[in-house]
C-alpha positions as CSV (number, residue, x, y, z in Angstrom):
1,M,24.5,-15.7,19.6
2,A,27.8,-16.0,17.6
3,C,29.6,-12.5,17.4
4,Y,31.9,-10.9,15.0
5,D,32.9,-8.0,17.1
6,A,35.4,-6.6,14.7
7,V,32.6,-5.8,12.0
8,G,29.7,-5.4,14.6
9,V,27.9,-8.3,13.2
10,R,26.0,-11.0,15.2
11,V,24.4,-14.3,13.8
12,P,20.6,-13.9,14.5
13,E,17.8,-16.4,15.4
14,I,15.4,-15.6,12.7
15,L,11.7,-16.4,12.9
16,L,10.3,-17.5,9.4
17,P,6.6,-17.9,8.7
18,K,5.9,-21.7,8.9
19,A,5.1,-23.8,6.0
20,G,1.7,-23.6,4.6
21,L,1.0,-19.8,5.4
22,D,0.0,-17.8,2.4
23,L,3.2,-15.8,1.9
24,A,1.7,-13.5,-0.7
25,R,-0.6,-12.1,2.1
26,W,2.1,-12.5,4.9
27,A,4.4,-10.1,3.4
28,V,3.6,-6.4,3.1
29,V,5.6,-3.3,2.3
30,A,7.6,-1.2,4.7
31,C,5.4,0.9,7.0
32,D,6.9,4.2,6.0
33,Q,5.7,4.2,2.5
34,Y,2.4,5.5,0.9
35,T,2.2,7.8,4.0
36,S,0.0,10.3,2.0
37,Q,-1.9,7.6,0.1
38,P,-3.9,5.8,2.6
39,E,-5.9,4.1,-0.1
40,Y,-2.9,1.9,-0.8
41,W,-3.2,0.6,2.9
42,D,-6.9,0.0,2.4
43,R,-6.0,-2.1,-0.7
44,V,-3.6,-4.2,1.6
45,E,-6.2,-4.5,4.2
46,A,-8.6,-5.9,1.6
47,L,-6.0,-8.4,0.2
48,V,-4.9,-9.6,3.6
49,G,-8.3,-10.3,5.0
50,D,-8.2,-12.5,8.0
51,A,-5.0,-14.3,7.0
52,P,-1.9,-14.2,9.2
53,S,0.2,-11.3,8.0
54,T,3.0,-8.8,9.0
55,L,0.2,-6.2,8.4
56,R,-0.9,-7.1,12.0
57,L,2.6,-6.8,13.2
58,I,3.2,-3.0,12.0
59,L,1.7,0.4,12.1
60,P,1.5,1.9,8.7
61,E,2.7,5.5,9.1
62,A,-0.3,6.6,7.1
63,H,-2.3,5.8,10.4
64,L,0.4,7.3,12.7
65,E,-1.7,10.1,13.7
66,A,-5.2,8.3,13.7
67,P,-7.3,8.9,16.8
68,D,-7.3,5.2,17.6
69,V,-3.4,4.8,17.4
70,D,-3.2,3.5,20.9
71,A,-5.6,0.8,20.3
72,R,-3.8,0.0,17.0
73,I,-0.6,-0.4,19.0
74,E,-2.3,-2.7,21.5
75,R,-3.6,-4.8,18.7
76,I,0.0,-5.0,17.2
77,H,1.5,-6.3,20.5
78,A,-1.5,-8.8,21.0
79,A,-1.0,-10.1,17.3
80,M,2.8,-10.6,18.0
81,R,2.0,-12.6,21.2
82,S,-0.7,-14.6,19.3
83,Y,1.5,-15.5,16.3
84,L,4.1,-16.9,18.7
85,D,1.7,-18.7,21.0
86,R,0.0,-20.3,17.9
87,G,3.3,-21.5,16.4
88,L,3.1,-19.5,13.4
89,F,7.0,-19.2,13.2
90,E,9.7,-21.6,12.5
91,S,13.1,-20.6,14.1
92,R,16.5,-20.9,12.3
93,T,19.9,-19.5,13.4
94,G,22.1,-17.9,10.8
95,F,22.1,-15.7,7.8
96,V,19.7,-15.6,4.8
97,Y,20.6,-14.7,1.3
98,V,17.8,-12.8,-0.5
99,E,17.1,-11.9,-4.0
100,R,14.4,-9.3,-4.9
101,T,13.2,-8.9,-8.5
102,V,11.1,-6.1,-9.7
103,G,11.1,-4.1,-12.7
104,G,13.5,-6.4,-14.5
105,R,16.3,-6.0,-12.0
106,T,17.3,-8.4,-9.2
107,R,18.8,-6.9,-6.1
108,R,20.8,-9.1,-3.8
109,G,21.3,-8.9,0.0
110,L,22.1,-10.7,3.1
111,M,20.1,-10.9,6.3
112,L,22.1,-10.6,9.5
113,A,22.0,-8.8,12.8
114,L,23.9,-5.7,13.6
115,D,25.2,-4.7,17.0
116,L,23.5,-1.5,18.2
117,E,26.5,-0.7,20.3
118,R,28.4,0.0,17.1
119,Y,25.7,2.3,15.7
120,D,25.2,6.0,16.3
121,Y,22.5,8.1,14.4
122,R,23.5,11.4,16.0
123,A,25.2,14.3,13.9
124,G,28.9,13.8,13.8
125,A,28.9,10.2,14.6
126,A,32.2,8.3,13.9
127,S,30.7,4.8,14.6
128,L,31.2,1.7,12.6
129,I,27.5,1.8,11.5
130,R,26.1,5.2,10.8
131,A,23.0,7.1,9.4
132,T,23.5,8.3,5.9
133,E,20.9,11.1,6.5
134,G,19.9,13.4,9.2
135,T,17.7,11.7,11.8
136,I,14.6,13.4,12.8
137,V,14.6,12.7,16.5
138,E,10.9,13.8,16.9
139,R,9.9,10.8,14.8
140,I,11.5,8.3,17.3
141,P,9.0,8.5,20.4
142,P,6.1,7.4,18.3
143,R,8.0,4.3,17.2
144,L,9.2,3.7,20.8
145,R,5.6,3.2,21.8
146,I,5.3,0.3,19.4
147,R,8.9,-1.1,20.6
148,D,7.9,-0.9,24.2
149,G,6.1,-4.2,24.9
150,A,6.8,-5.8,21.4
151,P,8.2,-9.4,21.8
152,I,9.5,-9.5,18.2
153,E,10.7,-7.1,15.4
154,T,10.2,-7.4,11.8
155,P,12.6,-5.2,9.9
156,H,12.6,-3.1,6.7
157,I,16.1,-1.8,7.4
158,L,18.5,-1.8,4.3
159,V,22.1,-1.2,5.2
160,L,24.8,-0.5,2.6
161,I,28.4,-1.7,2.2
162,D,31.0,-0.2,-0.2
163,D,32.3,-3.2,-1.9
164,P,33.6,-2.3,-5.4
165,E,35.3,-5.6,-5.8
166,C,32.1,-7.5,-4.9
167,T,33.6,-9.8,-2.2
168,V,30.8,-10.1,0.4
169,I,27.4,-10.7,-1.3
170,E,28.2,-11.5,-4.9
171,P,30.1,-14.8,-4.1
172,L,26.8,-15.9,-2.2
173,A,24.9,-15.1,-5.3
174,E,27.1,-17.4,-7.4
175,A,26.8,-20.2,-5.0
176,S,23.1,-19.8,-4.0
177,G,21.9,-22.4,-6.4
178,A,23.1,-25.1,-3.9
179,F,21.6,-23.2,-0.9
180,E,18.2,-24.4,0.8
181,R,15.3,-22.4,-0.4
182,L,13.4,-21.0,2.4
183,Y,10.8,-18.9,0.6
184,D,9.8,-17.9,-3.0
185,V,6.9,-15.5,-3.2
186,E,5.2,-13.0,-5.7
187,L,4.6,-9.8,-3.6
188,M,1.4,-8.0,-3.6
189,L,0.5,-4.8,-5.5
190,G,3.5,-5.0,-8.0
191,G,6.2,-5.7,-5.4
192,G,7.9,-8.3,-7.6
193,R,9.5,-11.6,-6.4
194,L,11.3,-12.3,-3.2
195,V,13.4,-15.5,-2.8
196,G,15.4,-16.3,0.5
197,R,17.9,-19.1,0.8
198,W,19.9,-20.3,3.9
199,V,23.5,-19.5,3.9
200,P,25.6,-22.6,5.0
201,E,28.1,-22.1,7.8
202,D,31.2,-22.2,5.6
203,S,29.7,-19.5,3.1
204,Q,28.8,-17.5,6.2
205,G,32.3,-17.5,7.4
206,R,33.6,-16.4,4.0
207,A,31.2,-13.4,4.0
208,V,32.2,-12.3,7.4
209,R,35.9,-12.6,6.4
210,A,35.2,-10.5,3.4
211,L,33.6,-7.8,5.7
212,E,36.5,-7.9,8.0
213,R,38.8,-7.2,5.0
214,L,36.6,-4.2,4.1
215,A,37.0,-2.9,7.6
216,D,40.8,-3.3,7.7
217,P,42.1,0.2,8.7
218,A,44.9,0.4,5.9
219,R,42.4,-0.8,3.2
220,F,39.9,1.6,4.4
221,A,42.3,4.7,4.6
222,A,43.6,3.9,1.1
223,R,40.1,3.5,-0.5
224,Y,39.2,7.0,0.6
225,G,42.5,8.7,0.8
226,L,42.3,9.1,4.5
227,D,44.7,8.9,7.5
228,R,44.7,5.4,9.1
229,R,43.5,6.8,12.2
230,H,40.3,8.1,10.6
231,P,37.1,6.3,12.1
232,L,35.9,3.3,10.1
233,L,32.6,3.3,8.4
234,L,31.5,-0.1,7.2
235,F,27.8,0.0,7.2
236,A,25.8,3.0,6.1
237,V,22.0,2.9,6.6
238,G,20.2,3.3,3.3
239,D,16.6,2.7,4.2
240,G,14.8,2.5,7.6
241,N,17.1,4.8,9.4
242,H,14.3,5.8,11.8
243,S,13.4,2.2,12.6
244,L,17.1,1.4,13.3
245,A,17.3,4.7,15.4
246,T,14.3,3.5,17.3
247,A,15.9,0.1,18.0
248,K,19.0,2.1,19.3
249,A,16.9,4.2,21.5
250,W,15.1,1.2,23.0
251,W,18.3,-0.4,23.7
252,E,19.8,2.4,25.4
253,R,16.7,2.7,27.6
254,I,16.8,-1.0,28.8
255,K,20.5,-2.1,28.5
256,A,21.5,-1.3,32.2
257,R,19.0,-3.7,33.4
258,A,18.9,-6.1,30.4
259,G,22.6,-6.9,30.3
260,P,25.0,-7.3,27.4
261,D,23.6,-10.5,25.8
262,H,20.1,-9.3,25.6
263,P,18.6,-9.8,22.0
264,A,17.3,-6.3,21.8
265,R,21.0,-5.3,21.6
266,C,21.0,-6.2,18.0
267,A,18.6,-5.3,15.0
268,L,17.9,-7.6,12.1
269,V,18.8,-5.9,8.8
270,E,19.5,-6.6,5.2
271,I,22.9,-5.5,3.9
272,G,23.5,-4.7,0.2
273,N,26.3,-3.5,-1.9
274,V,26.1,0.0,-3.1
275,H,27.7,-1.2,-6.4
276,D,24.9,-3.7,-7.1
277,P,23.6,-2.6,-10.6
278,A,20.1,-3.4,-9.5
279,L,20.3,-0.7,-6.8
280,V,18.9,2.6,-7.8
281,F,19.0,5.8,-5.9
282,E,15.8,7.8,-6.3
283,P,15.2,11.4,-5.0
284,I,12.8,11.9,-2.3
285,H,10.6,14.9,-3.1
286,R,8.6,17.2,-0.9
287,V,4.8,18.1,-0.6
288,L,3.6,20.9,1.4
289,F,0.0,20.8,2.6
290,G,-2.2,23.6,3.7
291,V,0.2,26.3,2.0
292,R,-0.6,29.9,3.3
293,G,2.9,31.6,2.4
294,D,4.6,32.5,-0.7
295,L,7.3,29.9,-1.0
296,L,8.8,31.3,-4.2
297,A,9.3,34.8,-2.7
298,E,10.9,33.0,0.2
299,L,13.3,31.3,-1.9
300,R,14.3,34.5,-3.6
301,R,14.6,36.3,-0.3
302,S,16.7,33.5,1.2
303,L,18.9,32.4,-1.7
304,G,19.5,35.9,-3.0
305,D,19.7,37.2,-6.6
306,G,21.1,34.0,-8.1
307,V,17.6,32.4,-8.1
308,E,15.8,32.1,-11.5
309,I,12.2,30.7,-11.8
310,A,11.0,29.5,-15.1
311,D,7.6,28.3,-16.3
312,V,7.5,25.0,-18.0
313,P,4.5,23.4,-19.8
314,D,4.2,20.0,-18.2
315,A,5.9,17.5,-15.7
316,A,8.0,16.0,-18.4
317,R,9.7,19.2,-19.3
318,M,10.3,20.0,-15.6
319,A,11.8,16.7,-15.0
320,A,14.1,17.0,-18.1
321,C,15.3,20.4,-17.0
322,V,15.9,19.3,-13.4
323,G,17.9,16.3,-14.7
324,R,20.0,18.4,-16.9
325,P,23.5,19.1,-15.7
326,A,24.0,22.7,-14.3
327,P,27.8,23.1,-13.5
328,G,28.1,25.2,-10.3
329,A,24.4,25.6,-9.9
330,Q,21.4,23.4,-8.6
331,R,18.0,22.8,-10.2
332,F,14.6,21.6,-8.8
333,G,11.0,21.7,-9.8
334,V,8.0,23.3,-8.2
335,V,4.4,21.9,-8.7
336,A,1.3,23.8,-7.9
337,P,-2.2,23.8,-9.2
338,G,-2.1,24.5,-12.9
339,Q,1.7,25.3,-12.9
340,F,5.1,23.8,-13.3
341,R,8.1,25.7,-12.7
342,V,12.0,25.1,-12.7
343,V,14.1,26.9,-10.0
344,T,17.8,27.4,-10.8
345,V,20.0,28.4,-7.9
346,A,23.4,29.9,-9.1
347,R,24.8,30.2,-5.6
348,P,23.4,27.2,-3.6
349,R,24.0,27.0,0.3
350,S,24.6,23.3,0.3
351,T,26.4,20.6,-1.7
352,L,23.1,18.9,-2.7
353,A,20.0,20.6,-4.0
354,V,17.9,18.7,-1.3
355,G,20.0,20.5,1.3
356,T,19.5,24.0,-0.3
357,V,15.8,23.2,-0.5
358,Q,15.4,21.9,3.0
359,G,17.1,25.0,4.4
360,V,14.5,27.3,2.9
361,L,11.6,24.8,3.9
362,D,12.4,24.4,7.6
363,P,12.1,28.2,8.5
364,F,9.1,28.6,5.9
365,L,7.3,25.7,7.9
366,A,8.3,27.1,11.4
367,A,6.9,30.4,10.5
368,G,3.5,28.8,9.4
369,G,3.9,28.9,5.7
370,A,2.2,25.6,5.5
371,E,0.4,23.2,7.8
372,R,2.7,20.3,7.3
373,I,5.3,18.5,4.9
374,D,5.4,15.0,3.6
375,Y,8.2,13.1,1.8
376,V,7.2,11.2,-1.2
377,H,8.6,9.0,-3.9
378,G,8.1,9.2,-7.6
379,M,7.2,12.0,-10.1
380,E,3.7,10.8,-10.5
381,V,2.9,11.3,-6.8
382,V,4.6,14.6,-6.4
383,V,2.7,15.9,-9.3
384,E,-0.7,14.4,-8.2
385,L,-0.3,15.8,-4.7
386,G,1.3,19.0,-5.7
387,R,-1.7,20.0,-8.1
388,K,-4.2,19.8,-5.4
389,P,-5.6,23.0,-4.1
390,G,-3.7,24.2,-1.0
391,N,-0.6,22.1,-1.8
392,L,2.8,22.6,-3.4
393,G,5.2,20.0,-4.6
394,L,9.0,20.2,-4.8
395,F,10.6,18.0,-7.4
396,L,14.2,17.1,-6.6
397,P,17.1,15.6,-8.6
398,A,18.7,12.3,-7.8
399,M,22.2,11.9,-6.3
400,D,24.9,9.5,-7.6
401,K,25.0,6.5,-5.3
402,I,28.6,6.1,-5.7
403,D,29.3,9.3,-3.8
404,L,27.4,8.1,-0.8
405,F,30.2,6.7,1.3
406,K,32.8,9.3,0.4
407,T,30.3,12.2,1.3
408,V,29.2,10.6,4.6
409,I,32.9,9.9,5.7
410,R,34.2,13.5,4.7
411,D,31.1,15.7,5.4
412,G,28.9,13.7,7.8
413,A,25.1,12.8,7.2
414,L,23.4,14.1,4.4
415,P,20.3,16.3,4.7
416,R,17.3,14.1,5.9
417,K,15.3,12.5,3.2
418,T,17.9,12.9,0.6
419,F,17.5,9.8,-1.4
420,S,15.5,6.6,-1.7
421,M,16.7,3.1,-2.5
422,G,14.0,2.6,-5.3
423,E,10.3,3.5,-5.7
424,P,7.7,2.7,-2.9
425,H,6.8,-0.6,-4.4
426,E,10.5,-1.7,-4.6
427,K,11.0,-1.2,-0.9
428,R,11.6,-4.0,1.4
429,F,8.7,-6.2,2.3
430,Y,8.4,-7.6,5.9
431,L,8.9,-11.4,5.9
432,E,11.4,-12.4,8.5
433,C,10.9,-11.6,12.3
434,R,13.2,-11.9,15.4
435,R,12.6,-12.1,19.2
436,I,13.7,-9.0,21.0
437,V,12.8,-10.1,24.5
């Protein structure tokens, strides 16, 4: 495996579904989507039927606590081995340029492998590859159970670079008309169109050299107004942080016996430019289930006299109020059965509203104020779930994506589940795989 150690990049051997497979049923959305909407996964199951599909290679997190989860994991491992034995993959070594068109926008990315030795998801990390949000370490062990015994990985990890001059991915887009087309598929359930093209060796080299320029210490320091000795951040994990953290945890577990060239040292990811106009940061909302406590009273108690709570007539007015600038203050919405409210915090505890809210939710949950919490995408979902008896929804504002790298570099990882790169149907669909044994 060719290595570019200066930027933590390795050239992967990628397993692609062989010609003739139905890619519309092969590709399914990331497993961490629709976690509180199992009916979505029922629809996927019906569409896939008996066809070869990445659905058989993943565990949708909607089923993570199912009573038969152990049997599900055994079936995943068996499907992986079966697909390999049946020759359902074609192997190629190199990079893949991808385009994802959904909702009238085309997002551009580059599939490659990242060296897990250069990645650290822990708080205060100073590694070349870092998490952008707090990692919930309790969510790693269930994923490790899937990784343990898995001969292949199929990724939904999206990693960002800060390339304002568009030197890495955009030149590939301009030249892609001459690249070999590997796949072209209309994705299920509104997922849009996904096209993958093979990157020739010369274009691959130019992309790596552009990454090396982004990682030049002098350029990095000038870009962010830092001392040249400040630790470089080249790759910031946008989506799939817990999947990448699981790959890292597995590598740490086996590397002493596996050796430095073992394929599990790397993870297959798609990188994208945070400046891509098609890349949209959406907020991740919260829904509490089995609410027993008074969250509004807890907000007032925890955040002081600067908290104002106003009733609004509907979800549209709530969203408009939350999205309105509030200099020096923060706003978020609360959805309950028959009620919409807007909370304004005059003296917030955190730089972002999500941090202020999470700082109240964590002790509220720990004290038994609700049975559980889920993190959801889209106003429609938080409203639908928040209005059900016993539930409560927290509607949060979006953050400016251009502030991402600067904030992580200066302040560290953001509060967990701060942002999402698009709505659930816009998330990465599984298509490529890679051997990890």
